[in-house]
C-alpha positions as CSV (number, residue, x, y, z in Angstrom):
1,M,3.0,1.8,-13.8
2,Y,3.8,3.5,-10.4
3,T,7.1,5.0,-8.9
4,A,7.6,6.0,-5.4
5,S,9.4,9.1,-4.1
6,L,9.5,11.2,-0.8
7,K,5.8,11.4,0.2
8,K,4.4,10.8,-3.4
9,I,3.4,8.1,-6.0
10,K,3.8,8.9,-9.5
11,V,1.5,7.1,-12.0
12,W,2.9,6.7,-15.5
13,D,1.4,5.6,-19.0
14,V,3.4,2.6,-19.9
15,T,2.9,3.0,-23.6
16,T,3.9,6.6,-23.8
17,F,6.0,7.0,-20.6
18,E,4.2,10.2,-19.7
19,K,3.2,10.9,-16.2
20,I,-0.6,10.7,-15.8
21,S,-0.9,11.7,-12.0
22,E,1.3,12.5,-9.0
23,I,-0.4,11.6,-5.6
24,P,0.5,13.0,-2.2
25,A,0.5,9.7,-0.5
26,H,2.4,9.4,2.7
27,N,3.9,11.8,5.7
28,G,7.5,10.5,4.8
29,A,9.1,8.2,2.2
30,V,6.9,5.7,0.3
31,T,8.7,2.4,1.0
32,C,6.7,0.3,-1.4
33,V,3.8,0.0,-4.0
34,K,1.8,-3.0,-4.9
35,A,-1.2,-3.4,-7.4
36,A,-3.7,-6.0,-7.0
37,S,-3.3,-8.8,-9.6
38,N,-6.7,-10.2,-9.7
39,G,-8.2,-7.6,-11.9
40,Q,-9.4,-5.4,-8.9
41,M,-8.7,-1.7,-9.7
42,I,-6.8,-1.0,-6.5
43,F,-3.2,-0.7,-5.4
44,A,-1.6,-0.2,-1.9
45,T,1.4,2.0,-0.8
46,A,3.4,1.7,2.5
47,G,5.1,4.3,4.5
48,D,8.3,4.6,6.4
49,L,9.0,5.4,10.1
50,N,7.4,8.8,9.8
51,D,4.2,7.1,8.5
52,K,3.9,3.4,9.7
53,C,0.6,2.8,7.7
54,V,-0.6,1.4,4.4
55,H,-3.0,3.2,2.1
56,I,-5.3,1.4,-0.3
57,W,-6.1,3.5,-3.4
58,D,-8.6,3.4,-6.2
59,M,-6.5,2.9,-9.4
60,V,-9.0,4.8,-11.5
61,T,-9.7,8.1,-9.3
62,F,-6.3,7.9,-7.5
63,T,-8.5,8.4,-4.2
64,N,-7.4,6.9,-0.9
65,M,-10.1,4.2,-0.1
66,S,-8.5,3.1,3.4
67,T,-5.7,3.7,5.6
68,L,-4.5,0.7,7.5
69,V,-2.8,1.4,10.9
70,G,-1.2,-1.2,13.2
71,H,2.6,-1.4,12.3
72,Q,5.2,-0.4,14.9
73,G,7.7,0.8,12.4
74,Q,8.5,1.0,8.7
75,V,6.4,-1.1,6.2
76,R,8.8,-2.9,3.8
77,A,6.7,-5.2,1.9
78,L,3.2,-5.7,0.6
79,E,1.3,-8.6,-1.2
80,F,-2.3,-9.3,-2.1
81,S,-3.9,-12.5,-1.8
82,K,-4.9,-14.1,-5.2
83,D,-8.7,-13.5,-4.6
84,G,-7.7,-9.7,-3.7
85,N,-9.5,-9.9,-0.3
86,Y,-6.6,-9.8,1.9
87,L,-3.4,-7.9,2.0
88,F,-0.2,-8.9,3.8
89,S,2.0,-6.0,5.1
90,A,5.4,-6.8,6.6
91,G,7.8,-4.6,8.3
92,Q,9.7,-4.0,11.5
93,G,8.2,-6.2,14.3
94,G,6.3,-8.7,11.9
95,M,3.6,-9.1,9.5
96,L,0.0,-8.1,9.5
97,V,-2.9,-9.7,7.6
98,W,-5.7,-7.5,6.6
99,D,-9.2,-8.3,5.5
100,L,-9.8,-5.6,2.9
101,R,-13.5,-6.0,3.5
102,N,-13.1,-4.8,7.0
103,T,-9.9,-2.6,7.6
104,K,-10.3,-1.1,10.9
105,T,-8.0,-3.7,12.6
106,P,-5.5,-6.4,11.2
107,L,-7.0,-9.8,11.1
108,E,-4.0,-11.3,12.3
109,K,-0.6,-10.2,13.5
110,I,2.6,-12.6,12.9
111,E,5.4,-11.5,15.3
112,R,8.9,-11.4,14.0
113,Q,11.0,-14.2,15.6
């Protein structure tokens, strides 16, 4: 289980409720955390206006695998595709679609109407 705080992610053992790790994740507040639901061992975190990015983390080593940059403001929601190959990040200005096999630029930007 993951909880977010100012600049950090805390990882908890759900059976003992003990903290496993504390990860420095963002430059500001962590606005959301989402784990892949397809069995991949990754999770994503999003940052506030101070950060404006999404980080992809290895769930075993707690290392940052990738930083996704492209939002104009705070990122407010994250969702993985069912196959785990894509990440949808939404926030101020709209939604970005990321191909996690090539994270240099968003695959698509859907402007907020």
